[in-house]
Backbone of each chain as ProteinMPNN parsed JSONL, in Angstrom:
{"seq_chain_A": "MQEVKAHALLTNEVGLHARPSVKLTQLAKRFASTVEIAIAADGPWTDAKSPVKIMRVKAAKGETLFMRANGTDAEAAVSALADLVNRKFDEE", "coords_chain_A": {"N_chain_A": [[89.442, 83.084, 266.995], [90.255, 80.619, 269.339], [89.967, 78.722, 272.291], [92.137, 76.28, 273.481], [92.543, 73.349, 275.335], [94.523, 71.205, 277.447], [95.947, 68.475, 279.33], [98.617, 67.052, 281.259], [100.424, 64.477, 282.885], [102.978, 64.944, 285.232], [105.75, 63.096, 285.02], [108.433, 62.918, 285.141], [111.413, 62.727, 287.207], [112.18, 65.096, 288.652], [110.092, 66.845, 288.319], [108.515, 69.993, 287.586], [111.076, 71.514, 287.51], [114.026, 73.651, 287.519], [115.442, 73.291, 284.959], [113.529, 71.884, 283.308], [111.581, 73.902, 283.384], [112.75, 75.957, 281.92], [112.893, 74.736, 279.409], [110.18, 74.387, 278.854], [109.295, 77.024, 278.725], [110.808, 77.994, 276.563], [109.749, 76.46, 274.507], [107.037, 77.261, 274.53], [107.288, 79.885, 273.687], [107.627, 79.674, 271.005], [105.242, 79.804, 269.791], [102.533, 81.774, 268.533], [100.199, 82.127, 269.871], [98.593, 82.957, 273.027], [99.84, 81.274, 275.79], [99.254, 79.29, 278.563], [99.866, 77.808, 281.782], [98.791, 75.656, 284.493], [98.431, 74.255, 287.805], [96.112, 73.242, 288.592], [92.846, 72.418, 287.398], [91.212, 74.611, 287.242], [92.843, 76.763, 287.359], [95.022, 78.913, 289.435], [96.192, 80.552, 286.425], [99.297, 80.6, 284.691], [101.533, 82.51, 282.764], [103.003, 80.848, 280.209], [105.137, 81.659, 278.738], [106.778, 83.117, 280.261], [109.754, 82.929, 281.801], [110.511, 83.475, 284.465], [108.113, 83.436, 285.938], [107.194, 80.838, 285.408], [109.192, 79.329, 286.576], [108.546, 79.685, 289.186], [106.336, 78.159, 289.634], [106.717, 75.527, 290.425], [105.89, 72.675, 290.296], [105.518, 69.282, 291.27], [106.735, 65.89, 290.66], [104.178, 63.644, 289.695], [102.154, 65.408, 289.92], [99.537, 67.005, 288.042], [99.82, 68.769, 285.072], [98.169, 71.452, 283.785], [97.2, 72.904, 280.721], [96.545, 75.675, 278.599], [95.648, 77.399, 275.626], [95.327, 80.25, 273.516], [94.536, 81.356, 270.362], [95.71, 81.458, 266.931], [97.452, 79.333, 266.523], [96.885, 77.685, 268.637], [96.106, 75.026, 269.081], [98.317, 73.523, 268.178], [100.239, 74.526, 269.926], [99.397, 73.717, 272.497], [99.426, 70.943, 272.184], [102.101, 70.509, 271.674], [103.276, 71.288, 274.075], [102.125, 69.447, 275.886], [103.193, 67.177, 274.837], [105.919, 67.571, 275.352], [105.945, 67.385, 278.153], [105.057, 64.763, 278.438], [107.177, 63.456, 277.283], [108.938, 63.564, 279.29], [110.407, 65.877, 279.397], [112.573, 65.384, 277.83], [114.608, 64.49, 279.452], [115.112, 62.104, 280.681]], "CA_chain_A": [[90.205, 82.685, 268.189], [89.658, 79.498, 270.046], [90.785, 78.258, 273.401], [92.393, 74.844, 273.46], [93.059, 72.91, 276.628], [95.051, 69.848, 277.572], [96.679, 68.284, 280.583], [99.579, 65.946, 281.202], [100.968, 64.115, 284.196], [104.437, 65.093, 285.369], [106.3, 61.786, 285.417], [109.898, 62.965, 285.306], [111.79, 62.712, 288.622], [112.276, 66.388, 289.343], [108.917, 67.678, 288.097], [108.76, 71.24, 286.848], [112.201, 72.2, 288.136], [114.644, 74.725, 286.744], [115.705, 72.995, 283.555], [112.254, 71.698, 282.598], [110.9, 75.193, 283.253], [113.377, 76.667, 280.799], [112.468, 74.078, 278.161], [108.763, 74.662, 278.625], [109.192, 78.419, 278.3], [111.349, 78.121, 275.206], [108.789, 75.858, 273.583], [105.837, 78.109, 274.471], [107.612, 81.106, 272.96], [107.616, 79.443, 269.551], [103.877, 79.942, 269.281], [101.984, 83.128, 268.58], [99.072, 82.128, 270.799], [98.889, 83.034, 274.45], [99.931, 79.921, 276.327], [99.31, 79.34, 280.021], [99.78, 76.524, 282.478], [98.302, 75.7, 285.877], [98.515, 72.939, 288.445], [94.736, 72.826, 288.854], [92.054, 72.594, 286.181], [90.574, 75.935, 287.215], [93.862, 77.785, 287.574], [95.376, 80.101, 288.657], [96.978, 80.318, 285.221], [100.588, 81.286, 284.621], [102.043, 82.716, 281.412], [104.024, 79.833, 279.916], [106.277, 82.272, 278.049], [107.564, 83.876, 281.243], [110.621, 82.006, 282.531], [110.526, 83.74, 285.907], [106.846, 82.969, 286.524], [107.123, 79.377, 285.314], [110.124, 78.807, 287.572], [107.921, 79.786, 290.511], [105.176, 77.263, 289.733], [107.227, 74.44, 291.272], [105.053, 71.478, 290.339], [106.341, 68.097, 291.529], [106.379, 64.635, 290.0], [102.896, 63.126, 290.137], [101.13, 66.438, 289.745], [99.072, 67.174, 286.662], [100.021, 70.106, 284.524], [97.09, 71.844, 282.877], [97.642, 73.95, 279.798], [95.531, 76.217, 277.695], [96.201, 78.369, 274.681], [94.365, 81.039, 272.75], [95.15, 81.959, 269.185], [95.609, 80.705, 265.679], [98.191, 78.063, 266.627], [96.635, 77.192, 269.994], [96.074, 73.556, 269.049], [99.704, 73.057, 268.067], [100.966, 74.928, 271.136], [98.992, 72.857, 273.603], [99.865, 69.564, 271.978], [103.564, 70.488, 271.807], [103.586, 71.35, 275.507], [101.764, 68.166, 276.485], [104.176, 66.22, 274.332], [107.164, 67.8, 276.093], [105.767, 66.824, 279.5], [104.987, 63.299, 278.287], [108.536, 62.976, 276.962], [109.738, 63.85, 280.489], [111.261, 67.022, 279.065], [113.774, 64.815, 277.204], [115.675, 64.468, 280.457], [115.35, 60.769, 281.254]], "C_chain_A": [[89.473, 81.568, 268.916], [90.577, 79.114, 271.192], [90.918, 76.743, 273.326], [93.013, 74.459, 274.79], [93.62, 71.499, 276.548], [95.63, 69.695, 278.968], [97.579, 67.069, 280.441], [100.151, 65.725, 282.589], [102.481, 64.291, 284.194], [105.013, 63.776, 285.873], [107.816, 61.804, 285.544], [110.234, 63.163, 286.787], [111.672, 64.077, 289.292], [111.037, 67.259, 289.172], [109.285, 68.938, 287.33], [109.851, 72.044, 287.553], [112.82, 73.201, 287.177], [114.784, 74.392, 285.263], [114.427, 72.703, 282.763], [111.491, 73.013, 282.398], [111.435, 75.978, 282.062], [112.904, 76.065, 279.473], [111.016, 74.407, 277.829], [108.571, 76.094, 278.112], [109.668, 78.597, 276.86], [110.372, 77.577, 274.174], [107.567, 76.763, 273.41], [106.074, 79.355, 273.622], [107.588, 80.916, 271.443], [106.235, 79.668, 268.952], [103.359, 81.365, 269.472], [100.868, 83.232, 269.613], [99.531, 82.463, 272.215], [98.854, 81.613, 274.98], [100.077, 80.027, 277.841], [99.283, 77.936, 280.599], [99.258, 76.75, 283.894], [98.481, 74.318, 286.478], [97.148, 72.504, 288.973], [93.909, 73.187, 287.621], [91.448, 73.999, 286.079], [91.565, 77.058, 287.552], [94.32, 77.873, 289.015], [96.352, 79.798, 287.504], [98.23, 81.187, 285.191], [101.052, 81.35, 283.171], [103.208, 81.769, 281.126], [105.229, 80.413, 279.193], [107.151, 83.079, 279.0], [108.443, 82.944, 282.063], [110.594, 82.223, 284.041], [109.256, 83.203, 286.57], [106.751, 81.445, 286.5], [108.036, 78.725, 286.352], [109.495, 78.785, 288.957], [106.743, 78.839, 290.687], [105.519, 76.04, 290.583], [106.27, 73.251, 291.401], [105.949, 70.237, 290.46], [105.889, 66.913, 290.681], [105.062, 64.134, 290.565], [101.781, 64.158, 290.056], [100.735, 66.519, 288.272], [99.265, 68.621, 286.242], [98.891, 70.39, 283.529], [97.614, 72.951, 281.966], [96.492, 74.421, 278.942], [96.185, 77.264, 276.809], [95.073, 79.032, 273.921], [95.056, 81.651, 271.559], [95.118, 81.01, 268.007], [96.349, 79.365, 265.752], [98.02, 77.418, 268.006], [96.701, 75.666, 270.075], [97.5, 72.985, 269.053], [100.49, 73.366, 269.337], [100.675, 73.97, 272.277], [99.494, 71.426, 273.402], [101.385, 69.462, 272.066], [103.97, 70.496, 273.276], [103.288, 70.014, 276.2], [102.769, 67.093, 276.079], [105.501, 66.341, 275.086], [107.081, 67.184, 277.495], [105.767, 65.295, 279.419], [106.342, 62.685, 277.941], [109.483, 63.171, 278.137], [110.775, 64.922, 280.196], [112.575, 66.577, 278.42], [114.939, 64.689, 278.176], [116.004, 63.063, 280.934], [115.327, 59.72, 280.164]], "O_chain_A": [[88.253, 81.584, 269.077], [91.801, 79.173, 271.076], [89.937, 76.025, 273.132], [93.893, 75.148, 275.306], [93.234, 70.708, 275.688], [95.784, 70.674, 279.698], [97.339, 66.183, 279.621], [100.338, 66.665, 283.361], [103.172, 63.846, 283.277], [104.788, 63.39, 287.02], [108.42, 60.831, 285.996], [109.425, 63.71, 287.536], [111.12, 64.187, 290.386], [110.932, 68.306, 289.811], [110.227, 68.957, 286.538], [109.592, 73.107, 288.117], [112.227, 73.557, 286.158], [114.295, 75.133, 284.41], [114.259, 73.221, 281.658], [110.839, 73.211, 281.373], [110.678, 76.581, 281.302], [112.561, 76.787, 278.537], [110.67, 74.67, 276.677], [107.791, 76.341, 277.192], [109.019, 79.26, 276.051], [110.192, 78.159, 273.104], [107.116, 77.003, 272.29], [105.173, 79.822, 272.924], [107.534, 81.889, 270.691], [106.087, 79.717, 267.731], [103.701, 82.054, 270.434], [100.623, 84.305, 270.163], [100.698, 82.281, 272.563], [97.95, 80.841, 274.659], [100.925, 80.767, 278.339], [98.753, 77.003, 279.995], [99.278, 77.864, 284.419], [98.661, 73.334, 285.762], [97.04, 71.522, 289.708], [94.227, 74.131, 286.897], [91.203, 74.508, 284.985], [91.175, 78.148, 287.971], [94.024, 76.956, 289.782], [97.206, 78.917, 287.601], [98.219, 82.345, 285.608], [100.973, 80.362, 282.441], [104.272, 81.884, 281.734], [106.244, 79.731, 279.047], [108.153, 83.66, 278.583], [107.939, 82.235, 282.934], [110.648, 81.263, 284.809], [109.318, 82.589, 287.635], [106.282, 80.834, 287.46], [107.693, 77.696, 286.933], [109.863, 77.968, 289.801], [106.203, 78.73, 291.788], [104.694, 75.577, 291.371], [105.891, 72.876, 292.51], [107.004, 70.158, 289.83], [104.819, 66.928, 290.073], [104.845, 64.188, 291.776], [100.601, 63.813, 290.117], [101.501, 66.148, 287.383], [98.919, 69.557, 286.963], [98.695, 69.655, 282.561], [98.374, 73.819, 282.394], [95.585, 73.658, 278.608], [97.149, 77.922, 277.2], [94.008, 78.45, 273.713], [96.04, 82.376, 271.705], [94.573, 79.909, 268.081], [95.938, 78.386, 265.129], [98.899, 76.697, 268.478], [97.272, 75.099, 271.007], [97.828, 72.089, 269.83], [101.311, 72.56, 269.774], [101.587, 73.475, 272.939], [99.936, 70.78, 274.352], [101.907, 68.431, 272.49], [104.9, 69.793, 273.672], [104.089, 69.519, 276.993], [103.14, 66.226, 276.87], [106.128, 65.335, 275.418], [108.025, 66.546, 277.96], [106.4, 64.622, 280.232], [106.612, 61.53, 278.272], [110.69, 62.97, 278.005], [111.897, 64.865, 280.7], [113.569, 67.302, 278.458], [116.104, 64.768, 277.784], [117.059, 62.844, 281.529], [115.508, 58.535, 280.445]]}, "seq_chain_B": "MGEQKNVGIVIVSHSAKVAEGAADMVRQMVGDSVPLAAVGGNADGGLGTDVGAIMGAIDKAWSESGVAILVDLGGAETNSEMAVEMMPEERRERIVICNAPLVEGAVMAATEASGGSPLAAVRATAEELMGG", "coords_chain_B": {"N_chain_B": [[118.415, 78.941, 262.873], [118.578, 81.648, 263.213], [120.635, 82.678, 264.894], [122.452, 84.81, 265.413], [120.786, 86.885, 265.7], [119.548, 86.815, 268.123], [119.454, 88.355, 271.335], [122.508, 89.047, 273.009], [124.306, 87.729, 275.881], [126.168, 88.852, 278.627], [128.293, 87.944, 281.222], [129.508, 89.216, 284.183], [131.708, 88.854, 286.692], [133.403, 89.134, 289.896], [134.943, 87.003, 290.212], [136.675, 84.66, 288.28], [135.98, 82.017, 288.288], [133.339, 81.981, 289.2], [132.123, 83.372, 287.116], [132.629, 81.658, 284.98], [131.3, 79.352, 285.857], [128.653, 80.256, 286.009], [128.21, 80.756, 283.336], [128.414, 78.165, 282.357], [126.085, 77.088, 283.438], [124.131, 78.51, 282.048], [124.652, 77.679, 279.414], [124.112, 74.923, 279.643], [121.445, 74.854, 280.515], [119.978, 76.52, 278.852], [121.01, 76.319, 276.301], [122.711, 76.798, 273.115], [121.852, 78.883, 271.536], [122.081, 81.485, 272.053], [124.228, 84.265, 271.991], [127.034, 84.312, 274.106], [129.122, 85.461, 276.715], [131.558, 85.304, 279.259], [133.18, 86.852, 281.962], [135.691, 87.318, 284.408], [137.569, 88.351, 287.295], [140.598, 90.253, 287.899], [143.193, 91.999, 285.99], [145.496, 90.806, 286.908], [144.817, 88.288, 287.505], [143.64, 87.945, 289.925], [140.893, 88.395, 292.295], [138.391, 90.499, 291.053], [137.447, 93.054, 288.655], [137.797, 93.938, 285.199], [138.004, 96.563, 283.005], [138.786, 96.521, 280.282], [138.668, 93.781, 279.718], [135.972, 93.348, 280.067], [134.936, 94.842, 277.978], [135.905, 93.304, 275.892], [134.402, 91.013, 276.294], [131.852, 91.933, 275.755], [132.109, 92.454, 273.052], [132.516, 89.854, 272.144], [130.083, 88.626, 272.695], [128.452, 90.047, 271.124], [125.526, 91.144, 269.466], [123.331, 92.125, 266.88], [120.916, 92.707, 267.91], [121.476, 93.533, 270.396], [122.997, 93.578, 273.728], [122.801, 92.121, 276.914], [123.961, 92.721, 280.127], [125.024, 90.985, 282.998], [125.828, 91.432, 286.349], [127.906, 91.012, 289.337], [128.942, 92.225, 292.131], [129.353, 95.65, 293.366], [131.998, 96.871, 292.016], [131.935, 95.426, 289.679], [129.701, 96.361, 288.472], [130.201, 99.167, 288.188], [132.538, 99.101, 286.631], [131.528, 97.808, 284.419], [129.732, 99.701, 283.519], [131.558, 101.625, 282.776], [132.873, 100.28, 280.743], [130.801, 100.081, 278.877], [130.464, 102.75, 278.257], [132.784, 103.189, 276.863], [132.444, 101.869, 274.555], [131.765, 101.834, 270.982], [129.744, 104.527, 269.868], [127.373, 103.941, 268.432], [126.719, 101.489, 269.352], [126.214, 101.666, 272.021], [123.588, 102.219, 272.883], [122.413, 99.851, 272.646], [123.177, 98.216, 274.668], [122.644, 96.944, 277.822], [122.734, 97.062, 281.401], [121.734, 94.764, 283.693], [119.635, 94.898, 286.53], [119.829, 92.566, 288.483], [120.115, 89.332, 290.107], [123.199, 87.571, 289.621], [123.582, 84.778, 288.659], [120.964, 83.595, 288.466], [119.748, 85.635, 287.057], [121.22, 85.606, 284.685], [120.524, 83.114, 283.591], [117.745, 83.419, 283.313], [117.577, 85.694, 281.656], [118.885, 84.726, 279.402], [117.176, 82.668, 278.687], [114.9, 84.101, 277.967], [116.033, 85.545, 275.855], [116.602, 83.492, 274.09], [114.246, 82.942, 272.896], [114.011, 84.844, 271.023], [113.305, 87.361, 271.88], [113.153, 90.974, 272.185], [115.729, 93.325, 273.361], [114.764, 94.913, 275.543], [112.793, 93.302, 276.651], [114.275, 91.112, 277.429], [115.876, 92.219, 279.407], [113.833, 92.997, 281.19], [112.808, 90.529, 281.994], [114.978, 89.408, 283.402], [115.14, 91.292, 285.448], [112.753, 90.972, 286.643], [113.065, 89.087, 288.54], [113.817, 90.431, 290.814], [111.562, 91.632, 291.534], [109.509, 90.106, 292.706]], "CA_chain_B": [[117.554, 79.528, 263.909], [118.839, 83.074, 263.339], [121.331, 82.81, 266.172], [123.086, 86.107, 265.658], [119.754, 87.879, 265.949], [119.158, 86.797, 269.526], [120.211, 89.227, 272.231], [123.641, 88.399, 273.648], [124.386, 87.824, 277.341], [127.525, 88.959, 279.169], [128.346, 87.71, 282.666], [130.681, 89.878, 284.762], [131.853, 88.57, 288.12], [134.738, 89.377, 290.458], [135.667, 85.731, 290.202], [136.646, 83.953, 286.998], [135.282, 80.741, 288.48], [131.891, 82.25, 289.25], [131.708, 83.739, 285.758], [132.663, 80.446, 284.16], [130.237, 78.457, 286.334], [127.357, 80.814, 285.605], [128.109, 80.542, 281.883], [128.121, 76.733, 282.191], [124.658, 76.864, 283.729], [123.354, 79.057, 280.925], [124.822, 76.783, 278.267], [123.45, 73.649, 279.836], [120.001, 74.985, 280.695], [119.321, 77.275, 277.78], [121.514, 75.891, 275.004], [123.715, 77.674, 272.515], [121.256, 79.78, 270.536], [122.276, 82.855, 272.534], [125.635, 84.629, 272.147], [127.319, 84.367, 275.545], [130.519, 85.63, 277.118], [131.684, 85.455, 280.708], [134.483, 87.389, 282.303], [135.838, 87.507, 285.849], [138.939, 88.51, 287.774], [141.308, 91.431, 287.401], [144.251, 91.731, 285.006], [146.545, 89.98, 287.526], [144.277, 86.965, 287.788], [143.003, 87.922, 291.243], [139.482, 88.763, 292.309], [138.172, 91.865, 290.606], [136.948, 93.138, 287.278], [138.711, 94.673, 284.331], [137.204, 97.241, 281.971], [139.156, 96.021, 278.953], [138.153, 92.42, 279.566], [134.504, 93.438, 279.917], [134.703, 95.285, 276.594], [136.148, 92.132, 275.047], [133.264, 90.099, 276.452], [130.718, 92.536, 275.026], [132.396, 92.192, 271.629], [132.36, 88.426, 271.874], [128.662, 88.26, 272.761], [127.7, 91.072, 270.406], [124.43, 90.802, 268.571], [122.685, 93.336, 266.376], [119.757, 92.963, 268.774], [121.963, 94.105, 271.646], [123.639, 92.725, 274.727], [122.407, 92.341, 278.307], [125.066, 92.388, 281.027], [124.678, 90.623, 284.371], [127.005, 91.702, 287.178], [127.706, 90.63, 290.738], [128.987, 93.272, 293.15], [129.858, 97.004, 293.129], [132.949, 97.179, 290.953], [131.505, 94.772, 288.435], [128.717, 97.248, 287.851], [130.811, 100.424, 287.748], [133.44, 98.823, 285.512], [130.694, 97.497, 283.253], [129.243, 100.989, 283.019], [132.683, 102.266, 282.099], [133.095, 99.537, 279.497], [129.737, 100.472, 277.943], [130.755, 104.115, 277.8], [133.922, 103.18, 275.949], [132.077, 101.174, 273.321], [131.357, 102.768, 269.917], [128.483, 105.177, 270.206], [126.186, 103.32, 267.834], [126.404, 100.253, 270.065], [125.906, 101.91, 273.438], [122.151, 102.165, 273.171], [121.961, 98.458, 272.589], [123.811, 97.475, 275.762], [122.028, 97.284, 279.103], [123.201, 96.346, 282.587], [120.508, 94.356, 284.375], [119.596, 94.906, 287.986], [119.322, 91.218, 288.764], [121.158, 88.432, 290.614], [124.055, 87.152, 288.506], [123.346, 83.452, 288.084], [119.555, 83.46, 288.084], [119.485, 86.637, 286.03], [121.813, 85.169, 283.417], [119.712, 82.008, 283.05], [116.437, 83.961, 282.898], [117.777, 86.573, 280.507], [119.228, 83.896, 278.245], [115.953, 81.962, 278.289], [114.089, 85.084, 277.242], [116.722, 85.861, 274.601], [116.579, 82.336, 273.188], [112.975, 82.962, 272.17], [114.038, 85.927, 270.052], [112.745, 88.591, 272.449], [114.004, 92.168, 272.104], [116.564, 93.63, 274.516], [113.984, 95.417, 276.679], [112.097, 92.16, 277.256], [115.31, 90.298, 278.075], [116.196, 92.91, 280.658], [112.664, 92.961, 282.085], [112.71, 89.186, 282.559], [116.028, 89.285, 284.428], [114.841, 92.179, 286.58], [111.531, 90.475, 287.273], [113.516, 88.296, 289.69], [113.91, 91.306, 291.977], [110.263, 92.244, 291.781], [108.562, 89.268, 293.435]], "C_chain_B": [[117.826, 81.027, 264.091], [119.588, 83.42, 264.606], [121.869, 84.213, 266.435], [122.067, 87.202, 265.898], [119.299, 87.883, 267.402], [120.063, 87.716, 270.34], [121.335, 88.432, 272.89], [123.652, 88.629, 275.153], [125.856, 87.894, 277.755], [127.457, 88.81, 280.689], [129.635, 88.325, 283.2], [130.718, 89.616, 286.267], [133.231, 88.997, 288.595], [135.597, 88.124, 290.361], [135.534, 85.047, 288.841], [135.865, 82.651, 287.119], [133.773, 80.922, 288.519], [131.382, 82.544, 287.837], [131.607, 82.494, 284.876], [131.532, 79.485, 284.545], [128.859, 78.949, 285.919], [127.14, 80.583, 284.104], [127.802, 79.066, 281.588], [126.644, 76.451, 282.41], [123.785, 77.37, 282.593], [123.433, 78.114, 279.73], [124.026, 75.498, 278.438], [121.936, 73.776, 279.897], [119.31, 75.596, 279.491], [119.775, 76.812, 276.394], [122.427, 76.941, 274.4], [123.149, 78.598, 271.438], [121.436, 81.242, 270.913], [123.772, 83.147, 272.616], [125.936, 84.861, 273.628], [128.806, 84.579, 275.771], [130.553, 85.851, 278.614], [133.085, 85.928, 281.014], [134.538, 87.621, 283.814], [137.3, 87.618, 286.228], [139.588, 89.751, 287.199], [142.446, 91.012, 286.478], [145.346, 90.827, 285.57], [146.048, 88.568, 287.851], [143.662, 86.846, 289.168], [141.527, 88.256, 291.141], [139.339, 90.228, 291.898], [137.593, 91.867, 289.217], [137.83, 94.089, 286.495], [137.929, 95.247, 283.145], [137.496, 96.684, 280.574], [138.6, 94.631, 278.689], [136.638, 92.426, 279.37], [134.167, 93.888, 278.491], [134.894, 94.12, 275.624], [134.975, 91.167, 275.092], [132.037, 90.629, 275.695], [130.887, 92.284, 273.526], [132.091, 90.745, 271.266], [130.876, 88.028, 271.819], [127.806, 89.191, 271.907], [126.649, 90.489, 269.464], [123.826, 92.113, 268.099], [121.459, 93.695, 267.211], [120.17, 93.53, 270.125], [122.531, 93.072, 272.596], [123.126, 93.113, 276.115], [123.541, 91.86, 279.199], [124.52, 92.08, 282.421], [125.939, 90.772, 285.206], [126.797, 91.188, 288.601], [127.765, 91.846, 291.679], [129.589, 94.574, 292.628], [130.733, 97.262, 291.918], [132.579, 96.563, 289.624], [130.53, 95.676, 287.698], [129.384, 98.531, 287.338], [131.77, 100.187, 286.586], [132.669, 98.444, 284.248], [130.143, 98.781, 282.641], [130.343, 101.706, 282.234], [132.951, 101.599, 280.741], [132.059, 99.933, 278.444], [130.027, 101.853, 277.378], [131.885, 104.154, 276.794], [133.634, 102.424, 274.648], [131.704, 102.208, 272.256], [129.935, 103.277, 270.169], [127.254, 104.446, 269.672], [125.814, 102.001, 268.518], [125.858, 100.51, 271.472], [124.432, 101.762, 273.784], [121.618, 100.741, 273.186], [122.671, 97.59, 273.626], [123.141, 97.899, 277.062], [122.681, 96.466, 280.216], [121.959, 96.039, 283.426], [120.669, 94.435, 285.89], [118.982, 93.587, 288.442], [120.449, 90.375, 289.353], [121.894, 87.77, 289.448], [123.635, 85.834, 287.861], [121.908, 83.316, 287.58], [119.216, 84.424, 286.953], [120.017, 86.2, 284.676], [120.97, 84.065, 282.778], [118.375, 82.537, 282.53], [116.566, 84.843, 281.656], [118.065, 85.752, 279.252], [118.007, 83.118, 277.752], [115.062, 82.883, 277.471], [114.709, 85.373, 275.878], [116.617, 84.723, 273.596], [115.276, 82.262, 272.404], [112.908, 84.104, 271.168], [113.487, 87.245, 270.571], [113.7, 89.766, 272.299], [114.706, 92.454, 273.433], [115.762, 94.075, 275.744], [113.27, 94.274, 277.402], [113.086, 91.262, 277.997], [115.677, 90.907, 279.425], [115.047, 92.801, 281.661], [112.528, 91.59, 282.745], [113.75, 88.973, 283.642], [115.646, 90.096, 285.666], [113.559, 91.79, 287.301], [111.864, 89.662, 288.518], [113.56, 89.141, 290.96], [112.525, 91.756, 292.429], [109.284, 91.402, 292.576], [107.341, 88.936, 292.627]], "O_chain_B": [[117.336, 81.615, 265.055], [119.216, 84.354, 265.317], [121.753, 84.735, 267.544], [122.428, 88.322, 266.258], [118.719, 88.867, 267.862], [121.259, 87.841, 270.076], [121.141, 87.281, 273.282], [123.08, 89.602, 275.644], [126.681, 87.104, 277.297], [126.66, 89.472, 281.353], [130.726, 88.0, 282.73], [129.866, 90.096, 287.014], [134.133, 89.201, 287.782], [136.824, 88.189, 290.422], [134.431, 84.876, 288.321], [135.181, 82.232, 286.186], [133.022, 80.129, 287.95], [130.345, 82.029, 287.419], [130.641, 82.305, 284.137], [130.891, 78.885, 283.683], [128.0, 78.159, 285.525], [126.037, 80.258, 283.664], [127.028, 78.757, 280.682], [126.027, 75.682, 281.673], [122.806, 76.723, 282.222], [122.419, 77.791, 279.111], [123.355, 75.039, 277.514], [121.217, 72.912, 279.393], [118.184, 75.226, 279.156], [119.018, 76.9, 275.428], [122.866, 77.864, 275.087], [123.87, 79.041, 270.543], [120.999, 82.135, 270.187], [124.517, 82.383, 273.23], [125.172, 85.533, 274.321], [129.644, 83.963, 275.113], [129.676, 86.51, 279.172], [134.057, 85.472, 280.412], [133.563, 88.063, 284.422], [138.168, 87.05, 285.564], [139.186, 90.245, 286.146], [142.642, 89.826, 286.215], [146.048, 90.156, 284.813], [146.787, 87.757, 288.408], [143.208, 85.768, 289.553], [140.978, 88.384, 290.046], [140.094, 91.085, 292.357], [137.281, 90.814, 288.661], [138.521, 94.934, 287.063], [137.286, 94.518, 282.39], [136.584, 96.413, 279.793], [138.124, 94.333, 277.594], [136.093, 91.623, 278.613], [133.23, 93.378, 277.877], [134.142, 93.968, 274.662], [134.596, 90.579, 274.079], [131.29, 89.867, 275.081], [129.931, 91.945, 272.828], [131.494, 90.453, 270.229], [130.474, 87.2, 271.002], [126.577, 89.132, 271.96], [126.869, 89.491, 268.777], [123.812, 93.098, 268.836], [121.018, 94.844, 267.219], [119.323, 93.957, 270.91], [122.547, 91.873, 272.319], [123.031, 94.296, 276.442], [124.027, 90.739, 279.054], [123.677, 92.803, 282.952], [127.003, 90.291, 284.817], [125.665, 90.956, 289.026], [126.726, 92.43, 291.986], [130.246, 94.598, 291.588], [130.273, 97.805, 290.914], [132.876, 97.118, 288.566], [130.529, 95.748, 286.469], [129.163, 98.937, 286.197], [131.812, 100.986, 285.651], [133.114, 98.73, 283.137], [130.091, 98.934, 281.421], [130.099, 102.303, 281.185], [133.218, 102.265, 279.741], [132.388, 100.101, 277.27], [129.861, 102.099, 276.183], [131.943, 105.057, 275.958], [134.482, 102.355, 273.758], [131.363, 103.342, 272.593], [129.059, 102.54, 270.623], [126.233, 104.341, 270.351], [124.731, 101.462, 268.293], [125.139, 99.684, 272.036], [124.078, 101.246, 274.843], [120.52, 100.47, 273.675], [122.752, 96.372, 273.473], [123.079, 99.09, 277.368], [123.12, 95.336, 280.003], [121.225, 96.946, 283.819], [121.71, 94.08, 286.443], [117.791, 93.501, 288.741], [121.621, 90.672, 289.122], [121.294, 87.449, 288.422], [123.364, 85.78, 286.661], [121.671, 82.967, 286.423], [118.495, 84.077, 286.017], [119.366, 86.391, 283.648], [120.731, 84.079, 281.571], [117.925, 82.157, 281.449], [115.764, 84.748, 280.727], [117.55, 86.049, 278.173], [117.825, 82.933, 276.549], [114.538, 82.501, 276.424], [114.007, 85.439, 274.87], [116.55, 84.959, 272.39], [115.207, 81.598, 271.369], [111.875, 84.316, 270.533], [113.226, 88.156, 269.786], [114.917, 89.582, 272.286], [114.343, 91.914, 274.478], [116.058, 93.652, 276.862], [113.159, 94.284, 278.628], [112.774, 90.721, 279.058], [115.774, 90.214, 280.438], [115.271, 92.543, 282.843], [112.173, 91.498, 283.92], [113.44, 88.416, 284.695], [115.811, 89.634, 286.795], [113.309, 92.223, 288.426], [111.052, 89.557, 289.437], [113.363, 88.622, 292.058], [112.342, 92.202, 293.562], [108.301, 91.942, 293.084], [106.453, 88.235, 293.112]]}, "name": "protein", "num_of_chains": 2, "seq": "MQEVKAHALLTNEVGLHARPSVKLTQLAKRFASTVEIAIAADGPWTDAKSPVKIMRVKAAKGETLFMRANGTDAEAAVSALADLVNRKFDEEMGEQKNVGIVIVSHSAKVAEGAADMVRQMVGDSVPLAAVGGNADGGLGTDVGAIMGAIDKAWSESGVAILVDLGGAETNSEMAVEMMPEERRERIVICNAPLVEGAVMAATEASGGSPLAAVRATAEELMGG"}
């Protein structure tokens, strides 16, 4: 088991709003690893597979989203999440 | 993507418009990997709920993994309970009525279901909205 970390800047207009939250959760669920996000490098960390908890994070445009994962596919999970944020959640 | 294996979602409102609008939100936010049916209004087209229509919605959204029902007010819940009781016995255990707000609960439950989660997890996610 290894922990993998990454971060990405929220550049889409609405930030981590309802629809982006759903997309992020759906993506995180595809991985076996535990996947968490935070809006600060030292947490608090939120389970990225929980739609209700992610919806409550409410990060805005311009904030940095930190992510970490633990497990066999942690590397892939973290890079997929960062990629989703960098793609502006495919919304723009 | 194994669509028919994902838990299905049924939306039951007193208003056909609310039911339809909530279903639109689920489709747009979550996508179409989750069986979904929405029903609202009584048999005369007025505000209310109809047991037969709810049973039809359960059939439409049926999945071998089960179905989670989201309801709005009083009668929607009691009529949904009645509809569940009238379903074939082997299906009843795989149908749950969530104690959650209709719109938010439907979106959250569908999000959970879209990841392939079992019925208990889908229900827990919808009901987490009430828990704070």
